[in-house]
PyMOL CGO cylinders between C-alpha atoms (Angstrom):
from pymol import cmd
from pymol.cgo import CYLINDER

trace = [
    CYLINDER, 16.06, -10.08, 4.84, 15.84, -6.07, 5.76, 0.3, 1, 1, 1, 1, 1, 1,
    CYLINDER, 15.84, -6.07, 5.76, 13.83, -3.81, 4.09, 0.3, 1, 1, 1, 1, 1, 1,
    CYLINDER, 13.83, -3.81, 4.09, 14.59, -1.87, 0.93, 0.3, 1, 1, 1, 1, 1, 1,
    CYLINDER, 14.59, -1.87, 0.93, 15.00, 1.82, 1.74, 0.3, 1, 1, 1, 1, 1, 1,
    CYLINDER, 15.00, 1.82, 1.74, 16.73, 2.67, -1.68, 0.3, 1, 1, 1, 1, 1, 1,
    CYLINDER, 16.73, 2.67, -1.68, 14.92, 5.06, -4.41, 0.3, 1, 1, 1, 1, 1, 1,
    CYLINDER, 14.92, 5.06, -4.41, 11.57, 4.29, -4.94, 0.3, 1, 1, 1, 1, 1, 1,
    CYLINDER, 11.57, 4.29, -4.94, 11.91, 6.03, -8.34, 0.3, 1, 1, 1, 1, 1, 1,
    CYLINDER, 11.91, 6.03, -8.34, 14.18, 3.80, -9.81, 0.3, 1, 1, 1, 1, 1, 1,
    CYLINDER, 14.18, 3.80, -9.81, 11.32, 0.81, -8.65, 0.3, 1, 1, 1, 1, 1, 1,
    CYLINDER, 11.32, 0.81, -8.65, 8.70, 2.51, -10.56, 0.3, 1, 1, 1, 1, 1, 1,
    CYLINDER, 8.70, 2.51, -10.56, 10.99, 3.21, -13.41, 0.3, 1, 1, 1, 1, 1, 1,
    CYLINDER, 10.99, 3.21, -13.41, 11.86, -0.46, -13.77, 0.3, 1, 1, 1, 1, 1, 1,
    CYLINDER, 11.86, -0.46, -13.77, 8.26, -1.94, -13.25, 0.3, 1, 1, 1, 1, 1, 1,
    CYLINDER, 8.26, -1.94, -13.25, 6.49, 0.85, -15.50, 0.3, 1, 1, 1, 1, 1, 1,
    CYLINDER, 6.49, 0.85, -15.50, 4.02, 1.54, -13.05, 0.3, 1, 1, 1, 1, 1, 1,
    CYLINDER, 4.02, 1.54, -13.05, 4.19, 4.38, -10.46, 0.3, 1, 1, 1, 1, 1, 1,
    CYLINDER, 4.19, 4.38, -10.46, 4.48, 2.83, -6.70, 0.3, 1, 1, 1, 1, 1, 1,
    CYLINDER, 4.48, 2.83, -6.70, 3.28, 6.42, -4.94, 0.3, 1, 1, 1, 1, 1, 1,
    CYLINDER, 3.28, 6.42, -4.94, 0.22, 6.58, -7.44, 0.3, 1, 1, 1, 1, 1, 1,
    CYLINDER, 0.22, 6.58, -7.44, 0.69, 9.90, -8.05, 0.3, 1, 1, 1, 1, 1, 1,
    CYLINDER, 0.69, 9.90, -8.05, 3.17, 9.55, -11.25, 0.3, 1, 1, 1, 1, 1, 1,
    CYLINDER, 3.17, 9.55, -11.25, 5.48, 11.80, -10.47, 0.3, 1, 1, 1, 1, 1, 1,
    CYLINDER, 5.48, 11.80, -10.47, 8.05, 9.07, -10.93, 0.3, 1, 1, 1, 1, 1, 1,
    CYLINDER, 8.05, 9.07, -10.93, 7.30, 8.17, -14.59, 0.3, 1, 1, 1, 1, 1, 1,
    CYLINDER, 7.30, 8.17, -14.59, 6.38, 12.01, -15.27, 0.3, 1, 1, 1, 1, 1, 1,
    CYLINDER, 6.38, 12.01, -15.27, 10.24, 12.56, -16.98, 0.3, 1, 1, 1, 1, 1, 1,
    CYLINDER, 10.24, 12.56, -16.98, 11.26, 9.02, -17.65, 0.3, 1, 1, 1, 1, 1, 1,
    CYLINDER, 11.26, 9.02, -17.65, 8.90, 6.30, -17.91, 0.3, 1, 1, 1, 1, 1, 1,
    CYLINDER, 8.90, 6.30, -17.91, 11.91, 4.16, -19.20, 0.3, 1, 1, 1, 1, 1, 1,
    CYLINDER, 11.91, 4.16, -19.20, 13.59, 1.82, -16.94, 0.3, 1, 1, 1, 1, 1, 1,
    CYLINDER, 13.59, 1.82, -16.94, 17.12, 3.25, -15.22, 0.3, 1, 1, 1, 1, 1, 1,
    CYLINDER, 17.12, 3.25, -15.22, 20.46, 3.01, -16.37, 0.3, 1, 1, 1, 1, 1, 1,
    CYLINDER, 20.46, 3.01, -16.37, 22.30, 3.32, -19.52, 0.3, 1, 1, 1, 1, 1, 1,
    CYLINDER, 22.30, 3.32, -19.52, 20.28, 1.34, -21.75, 0.3, 1, 1, 1, 1, 1, 1,
    CYLINDER, 20.28, 1.34, -21.75, 17.01, 1.94, -19.97, 0.3, 1, 1, 1, 1, 1, 1,
    CYLINDER, 17.01, 1.94, -19.97, 15.23, 2.73, -23.10, 0.3, 1, 1, 1, 1, 1, 1,
    CYLINDER, 15.23, 2.73, -23.10, 16.05, -0.46, -24.24, 0.3, 1, 1, 1, 1, 1, 1,
    CYLINDER, 16.05, -0.46, -24.24, 15.20, -2.81, -22.11, 0.3, 1, 1, 1, 1, 1, 1,
    CYLINDER, 15.20, -2.81, -22.11, 11.58, -3.29, -22.85, 0.3, 1, 1, 1, 1, 1, 1,
    CYLINDER, 11.58, -3.29, -22.85, 11.47, -6.45, -24.66, 0.3, 1, 1, 1, 1, 1, 1,
    CYLINDER, 11.47, -6.45, -24.66, 8.32, -8.53, -24.54, 0.3, 1, 1, 1, 1, 1, 1,
    CYLINDER, 8.32, -8.53, -24.54, 7.52, -10.43, -21.78, 0.3, 1, 1, 1, 1, 1, 1,
    CYLINDER, 7.52, -10.43, -21.78, 6.25, -14.39, -21.01, 0.3, 1, 1, 1, 1, 1, 1,
    CYLINDER, 6.25, -14.39, -21.01, 3.77, -14.84, -19.15, 0.3, 1, 1, 1, 1, 1, 1,
    CYLINDER, 3.77, -14.84, -19.15, 5.70, -16.17, -15.59, 0.3, 1, 1, 1, 1, 1, 1,
    CYLINDER, 5.70, -16.17, -15.59, 7.03, -12.16, -16.47, 0.3, 1, 1, 1, 1, 1, 1,
    CYLINDER, 7.03, -12.16, -16.47, 3.85, -10.60, -16.59, 0.3, 1, 1, 1, 1, 1, 1,
    CYLINDER, 3.85, -10.60, -16.59, 2.92, -12.44, -13.23, 0.3, 1, 1, 1, 1, 1, 1,
    CYLINDER, 2.92, -12.44, -13.23, 6.09, -11.75, -11.70, 0.3, 1, 1, 1, 1, 1, 1,
    CYLINDER, 6.09, -11.75, -11.70, 5.60, -7.70, -12.96, 0.3, 1, 1, 1, 1, 1, 1,
    CYLINDER, 5.60, -7.70, -12.96, 2.16, -7.43, -11.63, 0.3, 1, 1, 1, 1, 1, 1,
    CYLINDER, 2.16, -7.43, -11.63, 3.06, -9.16, -8.05, 0.3, 1, 1, 1, 1, 1, 1,
    CYLINDER, 3.06, -9.16, -8.05, 5.97, -6.62, -7.36, 0.3, 1, 1, 1, 1, 1, 1,
    CYLINDER, 5.97, -6.62, -7.36, 3.80, -3.48, -8.62, 0.3, 1, 1, 1, 1, 1, 1,
    CYLINDER, 3.80, -3.48, -8.62, 1.52, -4.83, -5.59, 0.3, 1, 1, 1, 1, 1, 1,
    CYLINDER, 1.52, -4.83, -5.59, 3.70, -5.56, -3.45, 0.3, 1, 1, 1, 1, 1, 1,
    CYLINDER, 3.70, -5.56, -3.45, 5.87, -2.34, -4.09, 0.3, 1, 1, 1, 1, 1, 1,
    CYLINDER, 5.87, -2.34, -4.09, 2.88, -0.31, -3.74, 0.3, 1, 1, 1, 1, 1, 1,
    CYLINDER, 2.88, -0.31, -3.74, 2.13, -1.38, -0.21, 0.3, 1, 1, 1, 1, 1, 1,
    CYLINDER, 2.13, -1.38, -0.21, 5.87, -1.87, 0.71, 0.3, 1, 1, 1, 1, 1, 1,
    CYLINDER, 5.87, -1.87, 0.71, 5.35, -5.61, 2.29, 0.3, 1, 1, 1, 1, 1, 1,
    CYLINDER, 5.35, -5.61, 2.29, 8.46, -8.12, 2.45, 0.3, 1, 1, 1, 1, 1, 1,
    CYLINDER, 8.46, -8.12, 2.45, 8.19, -11.20, 0.31, 0.3, 1, 1, 1, 1, 1, 1,
    CYLINDER, 8.19, -11.20, 0.31, 7.47, -13.59, 3.11, 0.3, 1, 1, 1, 1, 1, 1,
    CYLINDER, 7.47, -13.59, 3.11, 4.76, -11.27, 4.75, 0.3, 1, 1, 1, 1, 1, 1,
    CYLINDER, 4.76, -11.27, 4.75, 2.60, -10.84, 0.77, 0.3, 1, 1, 1, 1, 1, 1,
    CYLINDER, 2.60, -10.84, 0.77, 3.13, -15.12, 0.59, 0.3, 1, 1, 1, 1, 1, 1,
    CYLINDER, 3.13, -15.12, 0.59, 1.53, -14.94, 3.81, 0.3, 1, 1, 1, 1, 1, 1,
    CYLINDER, 1.53, -14.94, 3.81, -1.39, -12.85, 3.43, 0.3, 1, 1, 1, 1, 1, 1,
    CYLINDER, -1.39, -12.85, 3.43, -2.08, -13.88, 0.37, 0.3, 1, 1, 1, 1, 1, 1,
    CYLINDER, -2.08, -13.88, 0.37, -2.74, -17.16, 1.66, 0.3, 1, 1, 1, 1, 1, 1,
    CYLINDER, -2.74, -17.16, 1.66, -5.33, -15.66, 3.99, 0.3, 1, 1, 1, 1, 1, 1,
    CYLINDER, -5.33, -15.66, 3.99, -6.95, -14.06, 1.13, 0.3, 1, 1, 1, 1, 1, 1,
    CYLINDER, -6.95, -14.06, 1.13, -7.00, -17.49, -0.65, 0.3, 1, 1, 1, 1, 1, 1,
    CYLINDER, -7.00, -17.49, -0.65, -8.75, -19.01, 2.54, 0.3, 1, 1, 1, 1, 1, 1,
    CYLINDER, -8.75, -19.01, 2.54, -11.76, -16.44, 2.47, 0.3, 1, 1, 1, 1, 1, 1,
    CYLINDER, -11.76, -16.44, 2.47, -14.40, -18.62, 0.41, 0.3, 1, 1, 1, 1, 1, 1,
    CYLINDER, -14.40, -18.62, 0.41, -16.33, -15.89, 0.33, 0.3, 1, 1, 1, 1, 1, 1,
    CYLINDER, -16.33, -15.89, 0.33, -14.52, -13.31, -1.88, 0.3, 1, 1, 1, 1, 1, 1,
    CYLINDER, -14.52, -13.31, -1.88, -12.44, -13.86, -5.16, 0.3, 1, 1, 1, 1, 1, 1,
    CYLINDER, -12.44, -13.86, -5.16, -9.01, -14.28, -4.09, 0.3, 1, 1, 1, 1, 1, 1,
    CYLINDER, -9.01, -14.28, -4.09, -7.52, -11.53, -6.10, 0.3, 1, 1, 1, 1, 1, 1,
    CYLINDER, -7.52, -11.53, -6.10, -10.02, -9.16, -4.51, 0.3, 1, 1, 1, 1, 1, 1,
    CYLINDER, -10.02, -9.16, -4.51, -9.87, -10.24, -0.70, 0.3, 1, 1, 1, 1, 1, 1,
    CYLINDER, -9.87, -10.24, -0.70, -6.25, -10.51, -1.23, 0.3, 1, 1, 1, 1, 1, 1,
    CYLINDER, -6.25, -10.51, -1.23, -6.22, -6.18, -2.22, 0.3, 1, 1, 1, 1, 1, 1,
    CYLINDER, -6.22, -6.18, -2.22, -8.85, -5.70, 0.43, 0.3, 1, 1, 1, 1, 1, 1,
    CYLINDER, -8.85, -5.70, 0.43, -6.37, -7.28, 3.11, 0.3, 1, 1, 1, 1, 1, 1,
    CYLINDER, -6.37, -7.28, 3.11, -3.46, -5.09, 2.09, 0.3, 1, 1, 1, 1, 1, 1,
    CYLINDER, -3.46, -5.09, 2.09, -5.92, -2.29, 1.85, 0.3, 1, 1, 1, 1, 1, 1,
    CYLINDER, -5.92, -2.29, 1.85, -6.47, -2.83, 5.87, 0.3, 1, 1, 1, 1, 1, 1,
    CYLINDER, -6.47, -2.83, 5.87, -3.05, -2.77, 7.21, 0.3, 1, 1, 1, 1, 1, 1,
    CYLINDER, -3.05, -2.77, 7.21, -2.52, -0.01, 9.78, 0.3, 1, 1, 1, 1, 1, 1,
    CYLINDER, -2.52, -0.01, 9.78, 0.09, 1.69, 7.82, 0.3, 1, 1, 1, 1, 1, 1,
    CYLINDER, 0.09, 1.69, 7.82, -1.97, 1.69, 4.70, 0.3, 1, 1, 1, 1, 1, 1,
    CYLINDER, -1.97, 1.69, 4.70, -4.95, 2.94, 6.57, 0.3, 1, 1, 1, 1, 1, 1,
    CYLINDER, -4.95, 2.94, 6.57, -3.02, 5.91, 8.30, 0.3, 1, 1, 1, 1, 1, 1,
    CYLINDER, -3.02, 5.91, 8.30, -1.62, 6.71, 4.81, 0.3, 1, 1, 1, 1, 1, 1,
    CYLINDER, -1.62, 6.71, 4.81, -5.45, 6.60, 3.52, 0.3, 1, 1, 1, 1, 1, 1,
    CYLINDER, -5.45, 6.60, 3.52, -6.73, 8.47, 6.80, 0.3, 1, 1, 1, 1, 1, 1,
    CYLINDER, -6.73, 8.47, 6.80, -4.14, 11.43, 5.20, 0.3, 1, 1, 1, 1, 1, 1,
    CYLINDER, -4.14, 11.43, 5.20, -2.12, 11.39, 8.76, 0.3, 1, 1, 1, 1, 1, 1,
    CYLINDER, -2.12, 11.39, 8.76, 0.88, 10.82, 5.65, 0.3, 1, 1, 1, 1, 1, 1,
    CYLINDER, 0.88, 10.82, 5.65, 1.79, 11.60, 2.64, 0.3, 1, 1, 1, 1, 1, 1,
    CYLINDER, 1.79, 11.60, 2.64, 3.01, 8.02, 1.55, 0.3, 1, 1, 1, 1, 1, 1,
    CYLINDER, 3.01, 8.02, 1.55, 2.79, 4.82, 2.86, 0.3, 1, 1, 1, 1, 1, 1,
    CYLINDER, 2.79, 4.82, 2.86, 6.30, 5.00, 4.19, 0.3, 1, 1, 1, 1, 1, 1,
    CYLINDER, 6.30, 5.00, 4.19, 6.00, 8.11, 6.38, 0.3, 1, 1, 1, 1, 1, 1,
    CYLINDER, 6.00, 8.11, 6.38, 2.65, 6.47, 7.85, 0.3, 1, 1, 1, 1, 1, 1,
    CYLINDER, 2.65, 6.47, 7.85, 4.80, 3.35, 8.46, 0.3, 1, 1, 1, 1, 1, 1,
    CYLINDER, 4.80, 3.35, 8.46, 7.17, 5.51, 10.01, 0.3, 1, 1, 1, 1, 1, 1,
    CYLINDER, 7.17, 5.51, 10.01, 4.49, 6.84, 12.27, 0.3, 1, 1, 1, 1, 1, 1,
    CYLINDER, 4.49, 6.84, 12.27, 3.20, 3.21, 13.08, 0.3, 1, 1, 1, 1, 1, 1,
    CYLINDER, 3.20, 3.21, 13.08, 6.76, 2.18, 14.04, 0.3, 1, 1, 1, 1, 1, 1,
    CYLINDER, 6.76, 2.18, 14.04, 7.35, 4.66, 16.25, 0.3, 1, 1, 1, 1, 1, 1,
    CYLINDER, 7.35, 4.66, 16.25, 4.72, 4.36, 18.13, 0.3, 1, 1, 1, 1, 1, 1,
    CYLINDER, 4.72, 4.36, 18.13, 2.57, 7.32, 17.31, 0.3, 1, 1, 1, 1, 1, 1,
    CYLINDER, 2.57, 7.32, 17.31, -0.58, 5.61, 16.28, 0.3, 1, 1, 1, 1, 1, 1,
    CYLINDER, -0.58, 5.61, 16.28, -3.50, 4.10, 18.29, 0.3, 1, 1, 1, 1, 1, 1,
    CYLINDER, -3.50, 4.10, 18.29, -6.17, 1.34, 17.38, 0.3, 1, 1, 1, 1, 1, 1,
    CYLINDER, -6.17, 1.34, 17.38, -9.06, 2.20, 19.46, 0.3, 1, 1, 1, 1, 1, 1,
    CYLINDER, -9.06, 2.20, 19.46, -7.24, 3.86, 22.44, 0.3, 1, 1, 1, 1, 1, 1,
    CYLINDER, -7.24, 3.86, 22.44, -4.46, 1.65, 22.67, 0.3, 1, 1, 1, 1, 1, 1,
    CYLINDER, -4.46, 1.65, 22.67, -0.97, 2.27, 21.06, 0.3, 1, 1, 1, 1, 1, 1,
    CYLINDER, -0.97, 2.27, 21.06, -0.09, -0.52, 18.30, 0.3, 1, 1, 1, 1, 1, 1,
    CYLINDER, -0.09, -0.52, 18.30, 3.40, -0.09, 16.25, 0.3, 1, 1, 1, 1, 1, 1,
    CYLINDER, 3.40, -0.09, 16.25, 3.00, -3.40, 14.11, 0.3, 1, 1, 1, 1, 1, 1,
    CYLINDER, 3.00, -3.40, 14.11, 2.82, -1.38, 10.78, 0.3, 1, 1, 1, 1, 1, 1,
    CYLINDER, 2.82, -1.38, 10.78, 1.26, -5.46, 9.33, 0.3, 1, 1, 1, 1, 1, 1,
    CYLINDER, 1.26, -5.46, 9.33, -1.51, -5.16, 12.08, 0.3, 1, 1, 1, 1, 1, 1,
    CYLINDER, -1.51, -5.16, 12.08, -5.15, -5.52, 10.17, 0.3, 1, 1, 1, 1, 1, 1,
    CYLINDER, -5.15, -5.52, 10.17, -8.06, -3.06, 10.87, 0.3, 1, 1, 1, 1, 1, 1,
    CYLINDER, -8.06, -3.06, 10.87, -11.54, -4.11, 11.24, 0.3, 1, 1, 1, 1, 1, 1,
    CYLINDER, -11.54, -4.11, 11.24, -14.00, -2.11, 10.01, 0.3, 1, 1, 1, 1, 1, 1,
    CYLINDER, -14.00, -2.11, 10.01, -15.38, 0.92, 12.50, 0.3, 1, 1, 1, 1, 1, 1,
    CYLINDER, -15.38, 0.92, 12.50, -11.84, 0.14, 14.84, 0.3, 1, 1, 1, 1, 1, 1,
    CYLINDER, -11.84, 0.14, 14.84, -10.92, 4.12, 15.22, 0.3, 1, 1, 1, 1, 1, 1,
    CYLINDER, -10.92, 4.12, 15.22, -7.47, 4.79, 14.34, 0.3, 1, 1, 1, 1, 1, 1,
    CYLINDER, -7.47, 4.79, 14.34, -5.96, 8.24, 16.00, 0.3, 1, 1, 1, 1, 1, 1,
    CYLINDER, -5.96, 8.24, 16.00, -2.39, 9.84, 16.38, 0.3, 1, 1, 1, 1, 1, 1,
    CYLINDER, -2.39, 9.84, 16.38, -1.02, 10.14, 20.01, 0.3, 1, 1, 1, 1, 1, 1,
    CYLINDER, -1.02, 10.14, 20.01, -0.98, 13.81, 21.54, 0.3, 1, 1, 1, 1, 1, 1,
    CYLINDER, -0.98, 13.81, 21.54, 2.69, 14.12, 20.40, 0.3, 1, 1, 1, 1, 1, 1,
    CYLINDER, 2.69, 14.12, 20.40, 1.99, 13.01, 16.91, 0.3, 1, 1, 1, 1, 1, 1,
    CYLINDER, 1.99, 13.01, 16.91, -1.01, 15.44, 16.58, 0.3, 1, 1, 1, 1, 1, 1,
    CYLINDER, -1.01, 15.44, 16.58, 1.51, 18.24, 16.68, 0.3, 1, 1, 1, 1, 1, 1,
    CYLINDER, 1.51, 18.24, 16.68, 4.03, 17.03, 13.99, 0.3, 1, 1, 1, 1, 1, 1,
    CYLINDER, 4.03, 17.03, 13.99, 4.28, 19.08, 10.84, 0.3, 1, 1, 1, 1, 1, 1,
    CYLINDER, 4.28, 19.08, 10.84, 4.45, 16.79, 8.96, 0.3, 1, 1, 1, 1, 1, 1,
    CYLINDER, 4.45, 16.79, 8.96, 1.21, 15.32, 9.97, 0.3, 1, 1, 1, 1, 1, 1,
    CYLINDER, 1.21, 15.32, 9.97, -0.27, 18.87, 9.61, 0.3, 1, 1, 1, 1, 1, 1,
    CYLINDER, -0.27, 18.87, 9.61, 0.96, 19.05, 6.05, 0.3, 1, 1, 1, 1, 1, 1,
    CYLINDER, 0.96, 19.05, 6.05, -0.09, 15.83, 4.83, 0.3, 1, 1, 1, 1, 1, 1,
    CYLINDER, -0.09, 15.83, 4.83, -3.59, 16.84, 5.86, 0.3, 1, 1, 1, 1, 1, 1,
    CYLINDER, -3.59, 16.84, 5.86, -3.77, 20.06, 4.43, 0.3, 1, 1, 1, 1, 1, 1,
    CYLINDER, -3.77, 20.06, 4.43, -2.76, 17.99, 0.97, 0.3, 1, 1, 1, 1, 1, 1,
    CYLINDER, -2.76, 17.99, 0.97, -5.24, 15.12, 1.46, 0.3, 1, 1, 1, 1, 1, 1,
    CYLINDER, -5.24, 15.12, 1.46, -3.46, 13.21, -1.62, 0.3, 1, 1, 1, 1, 1, 1,
    CYLINDER, -3.46, 13.21, -1.62, -4.90, 9.72, -0.52, 0.3, 1, 1, 1, 1, 1, 1,
    CYLINDER, -4.90, 9.72, -0.52, -8.68, 10.71, -0.11, 0.3, 1, 1, 1, 1, 1, 1,
    CYLINDER, -8.68, 10.71, -0.11, -10.60, 7.34, -0.31, 0.3, 1, 1, 1, 1, 1, 1,
    CYLINDER, -10.60, 7.34, -0.31, -14.62, 6.76, 0.03, 0.3, 1, 1, 1, 1, 1, 1,
    CYLINDER, -14.62, 6.76, 0.03, -14.19, 3.57, 2.31, 0.3, 1, 1, 1, 1, 1, 1,
    CYLINDER, -14.19, 3.57, 2.31, -12.44, 5.62, 5.13, 0.3, 1, 1, 1, 1, 1, 1,
    CYLINDER, -12.44, 5.62, 5.13, -14.05, 8.64, 7.53, 0.3, 1, 1, 1, 1, 1, 1,
    CYLINDER, -14.05, 8.64, 7.53, -11.39, 11.50, 9.05, 0.3, 1, 1, 1, 1, 1, 1,
    CYLINDER, -11.39, 11.50, 9.05, -12.36, 13.68, 11.82, 0.3, 1, 1, 1, 1, 1, 1,
    CYLINDER, -12.36, 13.68, 11.82, -9.28, 16.34, 10.85, 0.3, 1, 1, 1, 1, 1, 1,
    CYLINDER, -9.28, 16.34, 10.85, -9.77, 18.24, 14.16, 0.3, 1, 1, 1, 1, 1, 1,
    CYLINDER, -9.77, 18.24, 14.16, -9.38, 15.11, 16.19, 0.3, 1, 1, 1, 1, 1, 1,
    CYLINDER, -9.38, 15.11, 16.19, -6.45, 13.61, 14.20, 0.3, 1, 1, 1, 1, 1, 1,
    CYLINDER, -6.45, 13.61, 14.20, -8.54, 10.08, 14.07, 0.3, 1, 1, 1, 1, 1, 1,
    CYLINDER, -8.54, 10.08, 14.07, -10.76, 8.09, 11.46, 0.3, 1, 1, 1, 1, 1, 1,
    CYLINDER, -10.76, 8.09, 11.46, -11.97, 4.22, 10.91, 0.3, 1, 1, 1, 1, 1, 1,
    CYLINDER, -11.97, 4.22, 10.91, -12.31, 1.90, 8.28, 0.3, 1, 1, 1, 1, 1, 1,
    CYLINDER, -12.31, 1.90, 8.28, -15.75, 2.07, 7.51, 0.3, 1, 1, 1, 1, 1, 1,
    CYLINDER, -15.75, 2.07, 7.51, -16.43, -0.87, 5.04, 0.3, 1, 1, 1, 1, 1, 1,
    CYLINDER, -16.43, -0.87, 5.04, -14.36, -2.80, 2.69, 0.3, 1, 1, 1, 1, 1, 1,
    CYLINDER, -14.36, -2.80, 2.69, -13.39, -1.30, -0.64, 0.3, 1, 1, 1, 1, 1, 1,
    CYLINDER, -13.39, -1.30, -0.64, -14.83, -2.32, -4.04, 0.3, 1, 1, 1, 1, 1, 1,
    CYLINDER, -14.83, -2.32, -4.04, -12.98, -3.34, -6.94, 0.3, 1, 1, 1, 1, 1, 1,
    CYLINDER, -12.98, -3.34, -6.94, -13.36, 0.12, -8.71, 0.3, 1, 1, 1, 1, 1, 1,
    CYLINDER, -13.36, 0.12, -8.71, -12.02, 1.84, -5.95, 0.3, 1, 1, 1, 1, 1, 1,
    CYLINDER, -12.02, 1.84, -5.95, -8.27, 0.36, -6.10, 0.3, 1, 1, 1, 1, 1, 1,
    CYLINDER, -8.27, 0.36, -6.10, -6.02, 1.15, -8.48, 0.3, 1, 1, 1, 1, 1, 1,
    CYLINDER, -6.02, 1.15, -8.48, -7.12, -0.43, -12.01, 0.3, 1, 1, 1, 1, 1, 1,
    CYLINDER, -7.12, -0.43, -12.01, -3.24, -0.60, -13.30, 0.3, 1, 1, 1, 1, 1, 1,
    CYLINDER, -3.24, -0.60, -13.30, -2.90, -4.24, -11.48, 0.3, 1, 1, 1, 1, 1, 1,
    CYLINDER, -2.90, -4.24, -11.48, -4.26, -7.26, -12.89, 0.3, 1, 1, 1, 1, 1, 1,
    CYLINDER, -4.26, -7.26, -12.89, -4.70, -9.18, -9.59, 0.3, 1, 1, 1, 1, 1, 1,
    CYLINDER, -4.70, -9.18, -9.59, -5.60, -12.35, -11.66, 0.3, 1, 1, 1, 1, 1, 1,
    CYLINDER, -5.60, -12.35, -11.66, -2.24, -12.63, -12.51, 0.3, 1, 1, 1, 1, 1, 1,
    CYLINDER, -2.24, -12.63, -12.51, -1.06, -12.79, -9.13, 0.3, 1, 1, 1, 1, 1, 1,
    CYLINDER, -1.06, -12.79, -9.13, -3.06, -15.28, -8.50, 0.3, 1, 1, 1, 1, 1, 1,
    CYLINDER, -3.06, -15.28, -8.50, -1.87, -17.40, -11.47, 0.3, 1, 1, 1, 1, 1, 1,
    CYLINDER, -1.87, -17.40, -11.47, 1.32, -16.43, -10.43, 0.3, 1, 1, 1, 1, 1, 1,
    CYLINDER, 1.32, -16.43, -10.43, 0.69, -18.27, -6.65, 0.3, 1, 1, 1, 1, 1, 1,
    CYLINDER, 0.69, -18.27, -6.65, -1.07, -20.79, -8.40, 0.3, 1, 1, 1, 1, 1, 1,
    CYLINDER, -1.07, -20.79, -8.40, 2.08, -21.92, -9.71, 0.3, 1, 1, 1, 1, 1, 1,
    CYLINDER, 2.08, -21.92, -9.71, 4.09, -21.71, -6.82, 0.3, 1, 1, 1, 1, 1, 1,
    CYLINDER, 4.09, -21.71, -6.82, 1.94, -22.77, -4.04, 0.3, 1, 1, 1, 1, 1, 1,
]
cmd.load_cgo(trace, "trace")
């Protein structure tokens, strides 16, 4: 299945949730898209709520359904951490997300493009797989060519995604994941327990 490349704004309005994380998609029109968008907010069943939470998290990280399910199974195998938190930590550890968190791109989609085009290094070696999972203290940096990109400079100046569990050297255009995030450092708008329930019914 090909990756969705359409309007993020429409998806955000349909879910009633800001996929970009800054609320711009819902600022003017918070209701669902379409002629009857204002009338579509119906009471959801338990299954509908679980499905919505899953879609909110999946769309936030731009992960395909197949990848999302695989990462959930990986999280469920972690016996030392609550499944929901383990799942969110794995998603946060994806290379495209770390590039975004370090401030090298304004959006995760932009960060994914940098990775896909071979502009990102992990411990000095080129990695062009967005789903590559970064380990604590792995050094993520940009190629010399990418360091000069105007979009990278603009993103670093904006610093829209600064979080305490990454450390970035703006001058060297490099950084690292210093630790795994705590639950209160991740979005509060996602109810991960609902996602766990969703997959418990499915698997």
